[in-house]
Structure formats: C-alpha cells, structure tokens
C-alpha positions as CSV (number, residue, x, y, z in Angstrom):
1,X,-3.6,339.2,144.1
2,X,-4.7,335.5,144.3
3,X,-2.9,332.9,141.7
4,X,-5.2,330.7,139.8
5,X,-3.4,329.4,136.6
6,X,-0.1,327.7,135.8
7,X,0.7,326.4,132.8
8,X,4.7,325.5,131.8
9,X,5.7,327.0,128.5
10,X,4.8,324.8,125.2
11,X,7.8,324.4,122.3
12,X,4.7,326.3,120.2
13,X,5.0,329.8,122.3
14,X,8.4,330.8,121.4
15,X,9.9,332.8,119.0
16,X,13.5,332.8,117.3
17,X,14.8,334.6,120.1
18,X,13.6,331.3,122.8
19,X,11.5,333.3,124.8
20,X,7.6,333.3,124.7
21,X,6.8,335.2,121.9
22,X,5.3,338.5,123.1
23,X,1.7,337.6,122.4
24,X,1.3,334.5,124.2
25,X,1.7,337.1,127.7
26,X,-2.7,338.0,126.4
27,X,-3.9,334.1,125.8
28,X,-1.7,333.8,129.0
29,X,-4.1,336.9,130.3
30,X,-6.8,335.1,129.2
31,X,-6.5,332.1,130.4
32,X,-6.0,333.0,134.2
33,X,-9.3,335.2,133.6
34,X,-11.4,332.0,132.8
35,X,-10.0,329.9,135.3
36,X,-10.8,333.3,137.4
37,X,-14.8,333.0,136.3
38,X,-14.1,329.8,137.2
39,X,-13.7,330.1,140.9
40,X,-15.7,332.7,141.3
41,X,-18.8,330.5,140.4
42,X,-19.4,332.1,136.8
43,X,-17.8,330.1,133.7
44,X,-18.2,331.4,130.1
45,X,-21.0,328.9,130.3
46,X,-22.6,330.3,133.2
47,X,-22.9,334.2,131.8
48,X,-23.5,333.3,128.4
49,X,-26.8,331.2,128.8
50,X,-27.6,334.4,131.4
51,X,-29.0,337.7,129.6
52,X,-25.4,339.9,129.6
53,X,-21.8,338.8,128.3
54,X,-18.7,340.6,128.8
55,X,-16.2,342.2,126.2
56,X,-12.6,342.5,126.4
57,X,-12.1,347.1,125.5
58,X,-8.1,347.1,126.7
59,X,-5.2,345.1,127.3
60,X,-2.4,346.4,128.8
61,X,0.8,344.3,129.5
62,X,4.3,345.6,130.3
63,X,7.2,343.3,130.5
64,X,9.6,342.1,132.6
65,X,11.7,339.6,131.9
66,X,12.1,336.6,129.7
67,X,10.7,332.5,130.2
68,X,11.5,330.3,127.6
69,X,10.6,326.8,126.8
70,X,10.0,323.9,130.0
71,X,9.8,326.9,132.0
72,X,6.6,326.8,134.6
73,X,4.5,329.4,134.8
74,X,2.1,331.1,137.6
75,X,-0.2,333.2,136.2
76,X,-2.7,335.5,139.4
77,X,-5.8,337.9,139.0
78,X,-7.8,340.0,141.2
79,X,-10.7,342.9,140.6
80,X,-9.2,345.8,140.8
81,X,-12.7,347.9,139.9
82,X,-16.1,347.1,139.3
83,X,-17.4,350.3,137.7
84,X,-21.7,350.4,136.5
85,X,-20.8,348.3,133.8
86,X,-16.9,347.3,133.2
87,X,-14.6,345.9,135.7
88,X,-11.0,346.2,135.6
89,X,-8.6,343.1,136.5
90,X,-4.9,343.5,137.7
91,X,-2.6,340.1,136.4
92,X,0.5,339.1,137.0
93,X,2.5,335.9,134.9
94,X,5.9,334.7,137.1
95,X,8.0,332.0,136.7
96,X,7.6,329.8,139.7
97,X,10.4,329.6,141.3
98,X,11.4,333.4,139.1
99,X,11.1,336.9,138.8
100,X,7.5,338.0,137.3
101,X,7.5,337.7,133.8
102,X,5.2,340.1,132.0
103,X,2.0,342.5,134.6
104,X,-0.8,344.7,133.1
105,X,-4.7,344.7,133.6
106,X,-7.7,344.0,131.6
107,X,-11.2,345.8,131.1
108,X,-14.4,344.0,130.2
109,X,-17.4,345.4,129.4
110,X,-20.7,344.1,130.3
111,X,-23.3,344.1,127.5
112,X,-26.8,342.8,126.5
113,X,-28.0,342.6,122.9
114,X,-24.6,344.3,122.4
115,X,-24.5,347.7,124.4
116,X,-23.4,348.0,127.5
117,X,-25.2,346.9,130.3
118,X,-24.9,346.9,134.3
119,X,-22.5,344.5,136.1
120,X,-24.9,341.5,137.8
121,X,-25.5,342.6,141.3
122,X,-24.8,338.8,142.2
123,X,-21.5,338.5,140.1
124,X,-20.4,341.5,141.9
125,X,-20.6,339.9,145.8
126,X,-18.8,336.6,143.9
127,X,-16.0,338.3,143.2
128,X,-16.3,340.0,147.3
129,X,-16.9,336.9,148.9
130,X,-13.7,335.8,146.7
131,X,-11.6,337.5,147.5
132,X,-9.5,340.0,150.2
133,X,-10.6,342.9,149.9
134,X,-13.3,344.2,147.7
135,X,-12.2,346.0,144.7
136,X,-12.6,349.6,144.7
137,X,-14.8,350.5,143.7
138,X,-17.3,347.5,143.4
C-alpha cells in the first residue's frame, strides 16, 4: 500500500466527542482514491472525457483508533483486484506518527452510458505499472 494523501483534521470534521466523525472517513477514502487516480495518470477529468466512468458500489470501513482536531493523517491505497468491470481497492488512514485510525475497502464498477463496461486495458496497465505488485486478478 502506498501513502498518497495527507490531511490535518479540521475542527469541522470532529464530533461532540472531539474525534473525527466516522462519516468523514468515507471522504478521506474518496480523497485518497482521487489522488491515486492522479498518480497513475488517470485524473477524474481524463476519465470523464473518455467513454467510461467509475461508480462506487460498496464501501467497507473498520475503525481502529480515534483521530482528533489537529492530528496529521496519512492515507494509503492499493488496487486489490480488477475484475471485468469492477475494481476493489484496499485503503488505510493512520496518524502520521501513530496508529491506524481506519482501514477498509472500496469497490467501483466501470460504466459507460449507465451500464457496466470492461475496465479499459490502458487503465489496468497503469495500475500494474504504479504498484509494486499487480492486483489479483488484473
């Protein structure tokens, strides 16, 4: 898993208990995925201009340790599997010098004209080139 996105917890991201509100980890996961796309050479703007898109179909997050206002967080991601039309990514968010706060996965489906479509071969190749090991299957 490669660290690709960092943030400092803002006050508005915390709840009455003084820790990051659990729903904000979905935003962190999404920001991490968006940065991953930029790093492999497929920013959202390029995907939108192509004849396909990516829709989230499942999010799974396990909460491990709290993060509070001002904490520096580091988020990592890796493609775990690329099927015919689906892509599953593992994700983790940790304090810069501390424990993992949350980890999980997100699954996307490639679509074209609102229907599932094959993940483009060039996208698969970009993922394999970026990661130290290819996802299974790819």
